[in-house]
N, C-alpha and C positions, 0 to 999 in steps of 0.2 A: 317129798323134797320140794325145793323152791320151783314154782312154775311161772312166776312173773319176774320181769327184769328189775334189777336193783341198780341204784346209782352208787358206784364205788369210787372212793378217793384213795389213791395210792401215793405215798410219799417216798422220797428216795429214788426218783425217776432216773437217776444216773446209773443205777445198778442193773446188771443183766437180769437179776432175779425179779426186779420190778417190771422189766419188760416182759419177762416170761409170765408173770402174774397177769399183766394187762392183757396179753394174748389169750390166756386161759379164760379170763372173765369175759372177754369179747366173744370167744367161741361158745361160751355158755349162755350168751344172749343178754349180758348185762352191759350197762353203759359205764365206761371207765374214764375217770379224770385223774390228773396227776398234778401234784404240787411239789415243786423242786426249787432250790435256791441257786443252783448252777445255771449259767446262761445256756450252756449246751449240755444236752443229756439224751440218752437213748430214747426215752419215752416221748420226748418233745416232738419227734417227727414220725412216730409210729402210727400206722393206720388203725391200730387197736384202740387208740386213745381219742376220745371225743374232743378234749381240750386240755392243754397244759398251762399251768399258771406258775409264774416265777414269784417266789415268796422270800421273805427275809431269811438270812442265814441263821439257822437255829443256834449254832454255837456262839455267835457274836450278838444276836438279837433274839434271845429266847422268848421274851414276852411278846414282841411284835410277831414272831413266827407263829406262836400259838393263837394269837388274836386273828391273824390272817386265815389260819386253818379253820377257826370257828366261823368266821364270816363265809368262807367257801362252803362249808358243810350246810349252812343255812341257804345260801344263794342257789346251790346246785341240788338241793334236796337229797343230800347224801344219806344213804342208809348205813354204810360201813366205811370206816377210815382204817386203812391198813398200812402201818409203817413197815419199811423193809430194811433200813440201815440204822445207823446209830442215832439218827434223829428221833428214834423211838424213846430215848431217854428224856428229851425235851418235851415230847408229846405226853409221856406218862406223868411228867411233873406238872402238866397243865390240864389234867383231866377234868378238873372242876369247870373249865371254860368250854369243854367240848361235850356238851350235854345233849346236842340235837341228834346224835347218831351213835351207833355202836362203834367203839374204838378198840381195835384188837391189840391191847397191851395191858399187862398188869401194872400195879403201882411201881414207881421207880425204885423204891426200897428193895423190892423183890428182884428187879432187873439188876440193880447195882451189885447185889451179892453174888449173882451168877456171872456178871461181866468181869468182876475183879478176880484175877487168876489165883490169888491166894485165898480169898474168902470162899470161892467156889470149892476149893479143896477142903477147907475147914468144914463147910456144910456137908460135903460127901462123907467125910470121916465121921461126923456126928450121926449120920444116917446109916453107918455101918458098911459103906462101900469100900472096896479095896482101892487104894490110890498110891501113886508114886510118892516117895518121901519128898515133902515140900517145905520150904522155909521162906518166910517173908523177910526181906532186907530193906531197912528204912534209913540207913545212913552209910556214909563211906567207911566208917569204922566197922560196922556189921558186915559190909561187903568184903573188906580185906580179911576179916576173921573167917568168914564162910569160905572164901576162895582158897585161903591158905590151908584150912582144915581139910577141904576136899583134896587138895594137892598132896598133903601129908598122908592122908588115908587112902590115896589112890582111887578116889571116887570119880565117876563120870557124872557131870552135872550139866543141866541146861539152865541158862540165865535169860530172863525175859522181863520186860516191864509188866507190872500188874495190870496196867491199862494199855492195851496195844491192839493192833489189828494187822492182818496180812503177814504176821511173823517178821515184820520189817526190821526189828532190832534184836532178834533172838541171837544169843551166843550159844552155839552148839559145841560139843566136844570136838577138838581139833584133830581131824584125820591125819594131818601131816606129821604130828608128833607120835602117832600110834606105833610106828616102827621102832622108835628109840625108847619110848616109854608107854607101853600098851595099857598100863593101868591108870594113867593119868593123862587125859587128852585135853584138859583145860589148864593152861599155865597158871601157876600160883601167883605170878606177878601181875596178872591182868588188873588194869586200873578201874576204879569205880566209874560208872557212866555219869555223864554230865546231868545235873538236875536231880540226882537221886536224893530223896527226902521222904519224910513220913507222908507227905501229900502226894508224892510220885514214887511209890516204892517199886522194888523189883522182886521177882520170885526166883529162888534157886530150887531146882527140881531134879530129882533122880533121873538120869538118862536111861531109858529102856529101849533096847533095840528090838525092832519088830515091824510089822506091817501097819501102815497108817490107814485107819478106817474113819470115815465121817458119816454122820447121820443128819437127817432133817426130819423133824416131826411136828405135827400139830397136836397139841394137848388141849383137853377141855375138862376143867375141874378134876384133874388127876387121872384122866383116861386118855390113852392114845387113840386118836381118830384118823391119823394119816402118818405114814412113816416110809422113809427110804434110807437105805444104807448104800454107801458107794466107796469105791476105791479111789485113791487120789495119787496115782503114780507120778503124774507130771505136775510140777509146781513152778512158781516163779522163784528161782533160786533153790538152794538146798532145803529150806524149810518154809518157803513162802506159801502164798495162797494157791489152792488147787486150781488148775486150768483144764483138767480132764476129769470127766465124771462118768465112771463105769458102775452100773448098778450091781449090787451084791445081794445074794440070798444069804442073810446072816441072822439066823434066829436069836443068837446070843445078844446081838446088839439091840434087837427089838425087845427082848426080855429085860435088858438093862434099862432101856428108856421107860418101859412100863413100870418097872420097880421105882425108878426116879419119880415118875408121874404120881404114882400112888403115895409115895412118901411125902411129896411136897404139895400136891393139889394144884400144880401149876396149870395155867390156861394161856394159850398163845402159841406162836411159832418158836421153835427152839432147835438148835443144832449142837452136836457134841463131836469133839475130836478124840479119837482113841488110838492107843498103840496096842497091837496084839502080838505078843511074842510067840515063840513056837509052842509054848505050853497051852495056848488058847485063852489065857486070862485077858480080859479086857481092862486096860488101864485108862481111865479118863484123863485127858490132858487139859482140855479147855472147853468152855461152854460159850455159845453165841445165842443169847436169848432174843432171837429175831429171825428173819428169813435167811436161809443159806442156800447154797448152790444145789442141794438135792431137789429143789423145785424143778430144775431142768430135766429131771428124769420122768416127769409125769406128762402124759399126753391128755388132750382135752377130754377124751372118752372116759378117763379114769375118775373124773369128778372131784379133783382136788378142791375146787372152789366151794363145793358143798361142805367140806371139812372146815373151811374158813367162815362160811356164812350160816351154816346150820349144823353145828357140831352136836347139839343135843340129840337130834334124831339119830345120828350115827352111834352115839353112846347107847341110846335105847335099843338099837338093833344089834349092837355088838360088832359093828362094822369097822374095820381098819382099812383105809384106802392105801394101797401100795402100787408102785409102778409094775405094770404087767407086760410092757412092750419090749423089755430088754433094750431100751433106747440108750445109747451111749452119746454123751454130749461133750462139747469142748468150747473154750474160748479160743478161736482160731489164731488171733494175732500173737498172744503170749505162747500158745502151743507151738507155733512156728519157731519161736525163740528157744523152746526146749530142745529142738533138734540140734542145737550147737553143743549141748551136753546131755545126750539122751538117757544116760544112766543105765540101770540094769536092762539087759536085753539089747542094748546098743541101738544103732540107727535103724536096723530092720524092724525092731519092735515098735520104735517110735513112729516109723513110717506107716506101719500097719494100723496103729492106733489113730494116727492123723486121718488116714483114708477111710476108716470105719466109723468115725464119729460125726455127728451133726453139729454145725455151728449154732450156738445158742442165740446169736444176734441176727444172723442173716436168715431171711425167709423170702422166697421168690415173690410172695404176695405182699411182703412188707420189707422192702429193700432199703429204705432210707436210714434206719438205725445203723446199718453196717457202715454207711458213709459217715454218719455222725461220729463214729469212733475217732476219726482223724481230727475232727474239731475238738473233741473232748481231750485228746492227748495233747494237742497244741495248747489249749487253754491251761491244762495242768502244767505243762512245761513253763509257761509264763508265770504261773503262780509259784512254781518251785523256785524259779530264779528270783522272784520278788521277795519271797520269804526265806530263801536259802535253805530249802528243804528238798527231799527227794520227790520225784514225780509221783511215786506211790503215795507218799504222805499228802501231796497236794490234791490228790483225788478225793480226799475225805477231810481236808483241813477245816472246812466250814460246817461240818456236821458231827465230827467225832466228839465223844464224851469221855473225859478222863477223871471222873469223880468230883467234878465241880458241884457246888451247892446249887 
């Protein structure tokens, strides 16, 4: 394994997963640097980071962004550049300019097919995976036809943009209408979403009731070298992003990811969302071809950084790094909000979960990122007002990728 310190450049420093990675690399003896377009971000004030650099916004200035990263990799003697959020799409499109170090991303064409919620399902179906019935909708006429057909046939469907994050625009079956019409929970008269087009399509997907399971894995040339499965009981809203991460022993999820890896030859970080009904079948719902919250389940002793820096040796030894500490983690601020509507198990279960999980941002030896959260939220609030978008959307407005060339 690696015995000497490496210089690591992490992008997406606003994300808790980026902060977690920075701390893991620091604990392993490496020097960590961060490049981020936001003025305030978690890694900016972390003691795990040697220096943080503000760079152009990748969504608005993609060429300048890649050029600045290329300059930083040369100036800092970077050995490995690790994207964590959707800036990975802009980095992958500029790989020819980032030749001075290893960049942990495949080509953008590969990422795009996994990020697009419709194309991901098409890929899985071609590989023989069992998937929910899925339909791509590219116009208002197709939308009305699909919604009306579902209503007439009594189907429960989920509607979501093909390009989206945090489930911020997902339309789920309406629980309120279940008592009067249990077979059709999505009203047939629902209007097409604004902006629906071939360039900004939506997906209609069969609604499957069951347990939500998430995974985070590191793959290398078709082999799984690190893996975590976790329960996501508590989310922002009914279908939003997970804020509570409880490790699961789930052999079927690992087997599914291993099968996917072997079928695609993928290399890099990747996460999957599944629904597991009572019969135990795993239905893939979405793919995030980047870092995801499963990173929070790994402790420094487990060596996740080796899977990122030296995956070939793990492949040779047949080692799969998994969390062994049974560490449960959470994002405390949104987890507190979940207490207003605690869901199954009620307030008592939520309180027990809150008291039993470790905050992923706060560390007694690295306290400043916890305070930085308030600056981040305030800055996002100002961006949301300026652009007339939600605060959730404002958090990723300058880095998200929605299929642009």
